[in-house]
MARKOLPA-609073 format. One record per residue: residue number from 1; residue in one letter; y, z, x of N, C-alpha, C in turn. Coordinates in steps of 0.05 Angstrom, whole numbers. Example, Ala and Ser with C-alpha at 12.3 -4.5 7.8 and 13.67 -1.06 7.14 Angstrom:
<zaros>
ZARO    i  aa     n_v     n_w     n_u    ca_v    ca_w    ca_u     c_v     c_w     c_u
ZARO    1   A    -114     156     264     -90     156     246     -66     156     264
ZARO    2   S     -45     142     257     -21     143     273       1     157     258
</zaros>
This chain:
<zaros>
ZARO    i  aa     n_v     n_w     n_u    ca_v    ca_w    ca_u     c_v     c_w     c_u
ZARO    1   M     -24       0      17       0       0       0      25       0      17
ZARO    2   K      44     -16       9      70     -16      24      85       9      17
ZARO    3   K      97      21      38     113      45      34     142      38      29
ZARO    4   I     154      51      10     182      47       3     198      72      10
ZARO    5   S     219      68      25     238      90      31     260      90      10
ZARO    6   V     260     111      -6     280     114     -27     303     131     -17
ZARO    7   I     327     119     -14     350     133      -3     369     141     -26
ZARO    8   V     374     167     -28     390     178     -50     414     193     -39
ZARO    9   P     437     181     -37     461     196     -29     469     216     -51
ZARO   10   V     475     240     -44     480     261     -63     507     275     -58
ZARO   11   Y     524     275     -78     549     290     -76     559     298    -103
ZARO   12   G     560     323    -108     573     334    -132     562     324    -159
ZARO   13   V     535     323    -160     522     313    -185     502     332    -196
ZARO   14   E     508     358    -195     488     378    -204     479     374    -233
ZARO   15   D     496     363    -250     490     359    -278     470     336    -283
ZARO   16   Y     468     318    -263     452     294    -267     429     291    -247
ZARO   17   L     429     307    -226     411     303    -204     382     306    -211
ZARO   18   E     376     326    -227     348     331    -234     336     308    -250
ZARO   19   T     351     297    -268     342     273    -283     336     250    -264
ZARO   20   C     354     246    -245     350     225    -225     324     229    -209
ZARO   21   L     321     253    -198     298     259    -181     272     259    -196
ZARO   22   E     272     268    -221     248     267    -237     239     238    -242
ZARO   23   S     258     221    -246     252     193    -250     240     179    -226
ZARO   24   I     246     191    -202     235     179    -177     207     190    -171
ZARO   25   I     204     216    -174     178     228    -166     156     222    -186
ZARO   26   T     163     213    -210     143     206    -230     138     176    -232
ZARO   27   Q     146     161    -212     141     132    -212     111     126    -213
ZARO   28   T     104     104    -226      76      95    -226      68      85    -199
ZARO   29   Y      87      76    -183      82      68    -155      89      92    -138
ZARO   30   S      69     104    -124      72     130    -112      76     130     -82
ZARO   31   E      74     107     -69      76     106     -40     105     106     -32
ZARO   32   L     118     130     -35     147     132     -31     153     152      -9
ZARO   33   E     174     146       6     187     165      24     214     170      13
ZARO   34   I     220     194       3     244     199     -12     263     215       6
ZARO   35   I     286     202      13     305     214      31     331     222      15
ZARO   36   L     335     247      12     359     257      -2     380     264      18
ZARO   37   V     403     251      17     424     256      36     446     271      22
ZARO   38   D     446     298      26     467     315      14     493     311      31
ZARO   39   D     512     297      19     536     289      34     558     310      31
ZARO   40   G     551     335      38     571     357      38     578     366      10
ZARO   41   S     559     366      -8     564     375     -36     574     404     -36
ZARO   42   T     593     409     -54     604     436     -57     593     450     -82
ZARO   43   D     577     436     -98     565     449    -122     536     455    -115
ZARO   44   R     518     456    -134     491     464    -130     473     440    -122
ZARO   45   S     485     417    -118     469     393    -112     451     396     -88
ZARO   46   G     462     408     -67     446     412     -42     422     431     -47
ZARO   47   L     426     452     -63     404     470     -69     383     457     -86
ZARO   48   I     391     440    -105     372     425    -121     355     407    -104
ZARO   49   C     368     394     -84     353     377     -66     331     393     -51
ZARO   50   D     338     417     -41     319     434     -27     296     443     -45
ZARO   51   E     303     449     -71     283     457     -90     262     435     -94
ZARO   52   Y     272     410     -96     254     388    -101     237     382     -76
ZARO   53   A     248     387     -53     233     383     -28     209     402     -27
ZARO   54   Q     212     425     -39     190     445     -40     169     436     -60
ZARO   55   K     177     420     -80     159     411    -101     143     386     -94
ZARO   56   D     155     369     -77     143     343     -71     145     338     -41
ZARO   57   E     122     336     -28     121     333       1     132     306      10
ZARO   58   R     136     287      -8     147     261      -1     177     262       4
ZARO   59   I     189     285      -4     219     288      -2     227     300      24
ZARO   60   T     247     288      36     261     299      60     290     301      53
ZARO   61   V     302     324      60     330     329      54     347     329      80
ZARO   62   V     369     315      79     388     315     101     414     327      91
ZARO   63   H     423     349     103     449     361      96     469     353     117
ZARO   64   K     491     341     109     511     332     128     539     337     117
ZARO   65   S     559     336     134     587     338     124     594     313     109
ZARO   66   N     614     315      91     621     293      74     631     269      90
ZARO   67   G     619     246      85     628     222      99     630     198      80
ZARO   68   G     624     203      54     626     181      35     599     167      30
ZARO   69   L     598     150      10     574     137       1     562     120      23
ZARO   70   S     578     103      36     568      86      57     555     101      80
ZARO   71   D     568     122      88     558     139     110     532     152     102
ZARO   72   A     530     162      78     505     174      69     482     154      68
ZARO   73   R     488     130      58     467     109      58     458     102      86
ZARO   74   N     477     100     104     471      93     132     453     114     145
ZARO   75   W     459     140     139     442     161     149     414     158     139
ZARO   76   G     411     151     114     384     146     103     370     123     116
ZARO   77   I     384     101     120     373      78     133     362      85     161
ZARO   78   D     379      99     176     371     107     203     347     124     204
ZARO   79   R     341     139     183     318     157     182     294     146     167
ZARO   80   S     296     122     156     275     111     140     253     100     158
ZARO   81   T     228     100     147     205      90     161     188      71     144
ZARO   82   G     197      66     119     181      50     101     182      20     107
ZARO   83   D     164       5      94     165     -24      96     189     -35      81
ZARO   84   F     197     -21      60     219     -30      44     238      -6      39
ZARO   85   I     263     -13      32     284       6      27     294       2      -1
ZARO   86   S     300      24     -15     313      24     -41     335      45     -41
ZARO   87   F     357      39     -55     379      58     -58     381      66     -87
ZARO   88   V     383      92     -92     387     102    -119     411     120    -119
ZARO   89   D     431     114    -136     454     132    -139     445     157    -154
ZARO   90   S     454     180    -145     443     206    -154     451     214    -182
ZARO   91   D     468     199    -195     473     204    -224     460     184    -242
ZARO   92   D     445     165    -230     430     146    -245     401     154    -248
ZARO   93   F     385     137    -262     356     143    -263     341     117    -267
ZARO   94   L     315     119    -264     297      95    -263     277      96    -286
ZARO   95   S     268      73    -294     245      72    -312     220      79    -295
ZARO   96   P     199      88    -307     175      96    -292     163      73    -276
ZARO   97   Y     170      48    -283     157      25    -271     175      10    -251
ZARO   98   F     197      22    -244     217       9    -227     204      -2    -202
ZARO   99   Y     191      15    -186     180       5    -161     154     -11    -165
ZARO  100   E     139      -5    -185     115     -22    -190     123     -51    -196
ZARO  101   H     144     -54    -213     153     -81    -220     165     -95    -196
ZARO  102   L     181     -81    -180     193     -94    -157     173    -102    -136
ZARO  103   I     154     -85    -131     133     -92    -111     116    -116    -121
ZARO  104   K     109    -116    -146      94    -138    -157     109    -165    -155
ZARO  105   C     135    -163    -159     152    -187    -157     154    -196    -128
ZARO  106   Q     157    -177    -110     157    -183     -81     132    -197     -72
ZARO  107   E     109    -187     -81      84    -198     -74      79    -226     -87
ZARO  108   K      90    -230    -110      88    -256    -124     103    -277    -109
ZARO  109   Y     127    -271    -100     144    -292     -88     145    -290     -57
ZARO  110   H     135    -269     -46     135    -265     -16     163    -267      -5
ZARO  111   V     181    -251     -17     209    -250      -8     215    -223       4
ZARO  112   D     238    -222      17     247    -197      30     267    -181      13
ZARO  113   L     275    -192     -10     295    -179     -26     289    -185     -56
ZARO  114   V     287    -164     -71     280    -167    -100     300    -151    -116
ZARO  115   S     308    -162    -139     327    -149    -157     315    -146    -184
ZARO  116   C     326    -129    -201     317    -126    -228     340    -124    -247
ZARO  117   G     335    -125    -273     356    -120    -293     362     -91    -295
ZARO  118   R     386     -85    -306     394     -57    -308     409     -52    -334
ZARO  119   Y     409     -27    -341     422     -18    -366     446      -1    -358
ZARO  120   L     467      -3    -374     489      16    -373     484      38    -394
ZARO  121   T     484      63    -386     480      84    -405     504     103    -404
ZARO  122   D     512     112    -427     536     130    -428     528     159    -432
ZARO  123   E     548     176    -435     544     204    -438     528     212    -463
ZARO  124   H     527     194    -482     513     199    -507     485     187    -508
ZARO  125   G     477     175    -486     450     163    -484     448     135    -494
ZARO  126   A     470     123    -503     469      95    -512     467      77    -488
ZARO  127   T     451      56    -491     447      37    -469     453       9    -477
ZARO  128   K     461      -8    -458     464     -36    -462     457     -51    -437
ZARO  129   A     446     -74    -439     438     -90    -415     463     -99    -400
ZARO  130   M     461     -97    -373     483    -105    -356     478    -132    -342
ZARO  131   A     454    -143    -345     448    -168    -332     430    -185    -350
ZARO  132   F     431    -211    -347     415    -228    -363     389    -235    -349
ZARO  133   G     371    -248    -363     346    -257    -351     322    -240    -359
ZARO  134   S     303    -252    -372     279    -237    -380     254    -248    -368
ZARO  135   K     257    -267    -349     234    -279    -336     237    -275    -306
ZARO  136   S     215    -270    -292     217    -268    -263     222    -296    -252
ZARO  137   K     237    -298    -230     242    -324    -218     252    -319    -189
ZARO  138   Q     251    -340    -174     261    -339    -146     286    -355    -144
ZARO  139   F     305    -345    -128     331    -358    -123     333    -366     -94
ZARO  140   T     345    -389     -89     355    -394     -62     380    -376     -57
ZARO  141   V     389    -374     -33     413    -359     -28     437    -370     -43
ZARO  142   S     439    -396     -44     461    -408     -59     460    -402     -89
ZARO  143   E     436    -403    -100     432    -396    -128     438    -367    -134
ZARO  144   A     430    -350    -115     435    -321    -119     465    -315    -118
ZARO  145   L     479    -328     -99     508    -324     -98     522    -333    -123
ZARO  146   T     513    -356    -133     524    -366    -158     520    -347    -181
ZARO  147   S     496    -335    -182     490    -316    -203     508    -292    -201
ZARO  148   V     514    -283    -177     532    -260    -173     560    -268    -182
ZARO  149   F     570    -291    -173     597    -299    -179     601    -303    -210
ZARO  150   R     579    -310    -224     581    -315    -253     573    -290    -269
ZARO  151   S     567    -268    -255     558    -244    -269     534    -249    -287
ZARO  152   Q     514    -261    -275     489    -267    -290     466    -249    -281
ZARO  153   E     444    -260    -272     420    -243    -267     424    -224    -244
ZARO  154   I     439    -232    -224     440    -216    -199     469    -205    -196
ZARO  155   D     471    -181    -185     497    -168    -181     499    -160    -152
ZARO  156   V     523    -152    -143     527    -143    -116     515    -115    -111
ZARO  157   A     510    -100    -132     502     -72    -129     478     -69    -111
ZARO  158   A     479     -48     -94     457     -42     -76     433     -29     -90
ZARO  159   W     438     -16    -113     419       2    -124     398      -9    -142
ZARO  160   D     399     -34    -150     379     -45    -168     360     -64    -153
ZARO  161   K     357     -59    -128     343     -78    -110     323     -64     -92
ZARO  162   L     305     -81     -81     286     -72     -61     289     -90     -37
ZARO  163   Y     292     -78     -13     298     -94      11     276     -89      32
ZARO  164   R     268    -110      46     251    -105      69     268     -90      90
ZARO  165   R     258     -70     102     274     -53     119     286     -68     143
ZARO  166   S     272     -89     152     282    -104     175     308    -118     169
ZARO  167   L     315    -122     144     341    -134     137     364    -117     147
ZARO  168   F     360     -91     151     381     -73     159     381     -68     189
ZARO  169   T     366     -84     204     366     -81     233     394     -81     245
ZARO  170   D     411    -100     235     438    -103     245     459    -102     223
ZARO  171   I     452     -91     200     471     -90     178     473     -61     168
ZARO  172   R     498     -52     165     503     -25     154     526     -27     134
ZARO  173   F     529      -6     117     551      -5      98     576       4     113
ZARO  174   P     600      -6     105     625       0     119     634      29     112
ZARO  175   V     635      46     132     642      74     127     672      77     122
ZARO  176   G     678      94     103     706     100      97     720      80      80
ZARO  177   K     705      61      68     718      41      51     702      39      25
ZARO  178   N     717      34       3     704      30     -23     695       1     -25
ZARO  179   C     682      -5     -48     671     -32     -53     652     -40     -31
ZARO  180   E     637     -21     -21     618     -25       2     597     -46      -5
ZARO  181   D     589     -48     -30     568     -67     -37     578     -96     -34
ZARO  182   I     603    -101     -41     614    -128     -37     615    -135      -8
ZARO  183   A     618    -115      10     620    -121      38     593    -127      51
ZARO  184   T     571    -121      37     545    -124      50     525    -143      35
ZARO  185   F     528    -146       9     507    -160      -6     502    -188       5
ZARO  186   Y     523    -204      11     519    -232      19     506    -234      47
ZARO  187   K     511    -214      64     498    -214      90     468    -209      87
ZARO  188   L     460    -192      69     432    -187      63     419    -210      49
ZARO  189   F     434    -224      31     423    -248      18     417    -269      39
ZARO  190   E     437    -274      56     433    -295      76     410    -289      95
ZARO  191   K     407    -264     103     386    -257     121     359    -259     108
ZARO  192   S     357    -253      82     332    -253      68     322    -282      64
ZARO  193   G     341    -301      61     333    -329      57     326    -336      29
ZARO  194   A     318    -317      13     311    -321     -15     311    -295     -29
ZARO  195   I     317    -295     -55     318    -271     -71     302    -275     -97
ZARO  196   A     287    -255    -105     271    -257    -129     282    -237    -150
ZARO  197   H     279    -244    -175     286    -226    -197     261    -220    -212
ZARO  198   S     257    -194    -218     232    -186    -231     230    -193    -260
ZARO  199   G     253    -199    -273     253    -205    -301     250    -180    -318
ZARO  200   T     250    -157    -306     248    -131    -321     273    -115    -319
ZARO  201   Y     277     -97    -337     301     -79    -337     291     -51    -331
ZARO  202   D     297     -41    -307     285     -16    -298     304       4    -286
ZARO  203   Y     330      -4    -283     349      14    -271     370      22    -292
ZARO  204   Y     375      48    -294     394      58    -313     419      69    -299
ZARO  205   Y     440      54    -301     466      61    -288     482      78    -307
ZARO  206   R     489     102    -298     504     120    -315     534     116    -312
ZARO  207   G     547     107    -333     576     102    -332     592     127    -338
ZARO  208   R     597     143    -318     612     168    -322     642     162    -318
ZARO  209   P     659     173    -335     688     168    -331     698     177    -304
ZARO  210   E     686     198    -293     696     209    -267     684     195    -243
ZARO  211   S     665     176    -247     652     163    -225     672     143    -212
ZARO  212   I     666     135    -187     684     117    -173     688      91    -187
ZARO  213   S     666      79    -196     668      52    -208     680      52    -236
ZARO  214   Q     678      75    -250     688      76    -277     716      88    -279
ZARO  215   S     726      99    -258     752     113    -258     775      94    -264
ZARO  216   T     795     104    -278     819      88    -283     841      94    -263
ZARO  217   V     834     110    -243     854     116    -222     857      91    -205
ZARO  218   Y     882      84    -199     888      61    -183     901      70    -157
ZARO  219   R     890      59    -135     901      65    -108     906      39     -93
ZARO  220   T     928      37     -80     934      13     -64     914       9     -42
ZARO  221   R     905      31     -29     885      28      -7     859      17     -17
ZARO  222   D     851      23     -42     827      12     -53     830     -18     -58
ZARO  223   R     853     -26     -68     858     -54     -72     858     -69     -45
ZARO  224   V     870     -57     -24     870     -70       2     842     -72      13
ZARO  225   N     826     -51      10     798     -53      19     783     -75       6
ZARO  226   L     786     -77     -21     772     -98     -36     782    -126     -26
ZARO  227   E     807    -129     -23     818    -155     -14     807    -162      14
ZARO  228   N     804    -143      31     793    -148      58     764    -157      56
ZARO  229   H     749    -144      39     721    -152      35     719    -180      23
ZARO  230   L     736    -186       4     735    -212      -9     744    -234      10
ZARO  231   S     763    -227      28     772    -246      48     749    -254      67
ZARO  232   E     734    -233      75     711    -238      92     690    -255      78
ZARO  233   L     686    -249      52     667    -264      36     676    -293      33
ZARO  234   S     702    -297      29     713    -324      27     707    -340      52
ZARO  235   T     711    -328      75     706    -341     100     677    -349     103
ZARO  236   F     659    -330      95     631    -335      96     623    -359      78
ZARO  237   I     634    -359      53     629    -381      35     639    -408      47
ZARO  238   S     662    -408      58     674    -432      69     656    -443      91
ZARO  239   H     645    -426     108     629    -434     131     600    -442     123
ZARO  240   H     589    -428     104     560    -431      98     554    -445      71
ZARO  241   F     571    -441      51     566    -452      25     592    -463      13
ZARO  242   P     603    -483      25     629    -494      15     628    -505     -13
ZARO  243   D     605    -513     -22     602    -523     -49     606    -501     -70
ZARO  244   L     606    -476     -62     609    -454     -80     637    -443     -82
ZARO  245   H     656    -457     -69     682    -445     -67     696    -442     -95
ZARO  246   S     691    -461    -113     703    -458    -140     691    -435    -154
ZARO  247   E     665    -430    -151     652    -406    -163     663    -381    -150
ZARO  248   F     668    -381    -124     680    -357    -111     708    -352    -122
ZARO  249   N     723    -374    -126     750    -370    -136     750    -356    -163
ZARO  250   Y     731    -362    -180     728    -349    -206     721    -319    -201
ZARO  251   Y     703    -314    -183     696    -286    -177     720    -271    -166
ZARO  252   Y     735    -283    -149     759    -270    -138     779    -264    -161
ZARO  253   A     783    -284    -178     801    -280    -201     792    -258    -219
ZARO  254   M     766    -255    -223     756    -234    -241     761    -206    -228
ZARO  255   N     759    -204    -202     764    -179    -188     794    -172    -190
ZARO  256   V     811    -191    -188     840    -187    -191     846    -179    -220
ZARO  257   Y     833    -192    -239     836    -186    -268     829    -156    -273
ZARO  258   Y     806    -147    -262     798    -119    -266     817    -100    -252
ZARO  259   L     827    -107    -229     846     -90    -214     872     -88    -230
ZARO  260   L     882    -110    -241     907    -109    -256     903     -92    -281
ZARO  261   H     881     -95    -294     875     -79    -318     875     -49    -311
ZARO  262   R     862     -42    -289     862     -14    -280     889      -4    -273
ZARO  263   C     905     -21    -260     932     -14    -252     949      -8    -277
ZARO  264   L     947     -25    -298     962     -21    -322     954       3    -338
ZARO  265   M     929      11    -336     918      34    -351     922      60    -336
ZARO  266   S     930      59    -311     933      84    -295     961      95    -296
ZARO  267   H     964     118    -283     990     130    -280    1000     128    -251
ZARO  268   F     994     105    -240    1001      99    -212    1031      99    -208
ZARO  269   E    1041     115    -188    1069     118    -184    1084      92    -177
ZARO  270   D    1071      75    -161    1083      50    -153    1072      27    -169
ZARO  271   K    1067      32    -194    1054      12    -211    1069     -14    -213
ZARO  272   K    1096     -12    -213    1112     -36    -217    1107     -56    -194
ZARO  273   D    1108     -47    -169    1104     -65    -147    1076     -76    -146
ZARO  274   E    1056     -58    -151    1028     -67    -151    1023     -86    -174
ZARO  275   K    1035     -81    -197    1031     -99    -220    1041    -127    -214
ZARO  276   H    1065    -128    -202    1076    -154    -196    1059    -169    -175
ZARO  277   Y    1049    -153    -156    1032    -166    -135    1007    -177    -147
ZARO  278   L     994    -162    -164     969    -170    -176     973    -193    -196
ZARO  279   Q     996    -193    -210    1002    -215    -228    1005    -241    -212
ZARO  280   K    1018    -239    -189    1022    -262    -173     995    -273    -163
ZARO  281   Q     977    -255    -156     950    -263    -147     935    -276    -170
ZARO  282   L     937    -264    -194     922    -274    -217     932    -302    -225
ZARO  283   R     959    -306    -224     969    -332    -230     959    -354    -212
ZARO  284   Q     955    -346    -187     945    -365    -167     917    -375    -174
ZARO  285   Y     901    -358    -187     873    -365    -194     869    -367    -224
ZARO  286   N     891    -368    -239     889    -367    -268     872    -391    -279
ZARO  287   S     875    -414    -267     860    -437    -278     830    -433    -275
ZARO  288   S     822    -418    -254     793    -412    -251     783    -395    -274
ZARO  289   L     800    -377    -285     792    -361    -308     791    -378    -333
ZARO  290   L     812    -393    -337     815    -408    -363     793    -430    -365
ZARO  291   K     786    -442    -343     767    -464    -344     738    -456    -342
ZARO  292   H     733    -430    -336     705    -422    -331     690    -420    -357
ZARO  293   P     666    -433    -358     651    -434    -384     638    -408    -393
ZARO  294   T     634    -389    -374     619    -365    -382     637    -341    -389
ZARO  295   L     663    -343    -383     681    -321    -389     688    -320    -419
ZARO  296   P     684    -297    -432     690    -295    -461     720    -301    -466
ZARO  297   I     725    -313    -489     753    -320    -496     770    -295    -497
ZARO  298   K     759    -272    -505     774    -247    -507     786    -241    -480
ZARO  299   D     770    -243    -458     780    -237    -431     801    -258    -422
ZARO  300   K     798    -282    -430     818    -303    -423     844    -296    -437
ZARO  301   V     843    -287    -461     867    -280    -476     881    -255    -463
ZARO  302   I     865    -235    -457     875    -211    -445     889    -217    -418
ZARO  303   A     877    -235    -402     889    -242    -377     916    -255    -381
ZARO  304   Q     919    -272    -401     944    -285    -406     965    -265    -416
ZARO  305   L     957    -246    -432     975    -225    -442     985    -208    -419
ZARO  306   M     967    -201    -401     975    -185    -378     995    -200    -360
ZARO  307   L     992    -226    -358    1010    -242    -342    1038    -244    -355
ZARO  308   L    1038    -242    -382    1063    -243    -397    1075    -216    -403
ZARO  309   N    1063    -195    -392    1072    -167    -397    1070    -160    -426
ZARO  310   L    1051    -171    -440    1048    -166    -469    1022    -150    -475
ZARO  311   Y    1007    -143    -455     981    -130    -460     985    -100    -464
ZARO  312   K     973     -90    -486     973     -61    -492     945     -54    -500
ZARO  313   N     933     -34    -486     906     -27    -492     904     -13    -519
</zaros>
């Protein structure tokens, strides 16, 4: 049996951690090495990690000073010994068949990177699918990138995937910067040479208002980090997949659209300058939004209202 190293960065999630860990240790696929990286938690999260290490010999706990999500993941990668690596965010949880389905898909297509469908779940337990596709299939790198740019079967997220550990020989997540998945996904795609999708929905992403990705807090440094990652991705596309540049432009425009929406909904002190900056960026790529066949009309209308200073949530 192939061994999977499950890396779980942990910080301030005492209310959700047990659900996450229970979903991992009760997997139908049991050949797991579970690495819990306590990233300087100040609540009971670190203690919960230690309690679970006493319950399951597959669990190893690393306690470290706070360095952020990327740093915690990198610590886990450096200590992993499995044939494959998986990342699970500590406030999310898995279906019992998550690893069984991913391994079966990997063996079917003989690829180094496998993805699955995922659900968004809220505080009330309601769920909705976050990705399309109900059949397993294999993608070329170009097809996988297109799927990401169009928000279809595959996403940039690190946590709904299974990676051959050798993919990380020379790749790590950028420490101290947000949007770390955007900075790394395409490098892993290129190195893998092909990506498979299991056609199953097995990852449950918990959309908490206070989480990084769901927060309405707007920060200029976050926007700058994202722009830097997207600039590097643009260069990569230009050099390796120039035929995808129009798809990338749409993806870039959508990121600006979401940033502008967050800026308008926040209490950001310098909102006026940032709003004008983002509006200028969005106008530059506006045609990519309006002409794209998969973007709902509602979003196209909202984008235009935001550009005209007429949007009110």
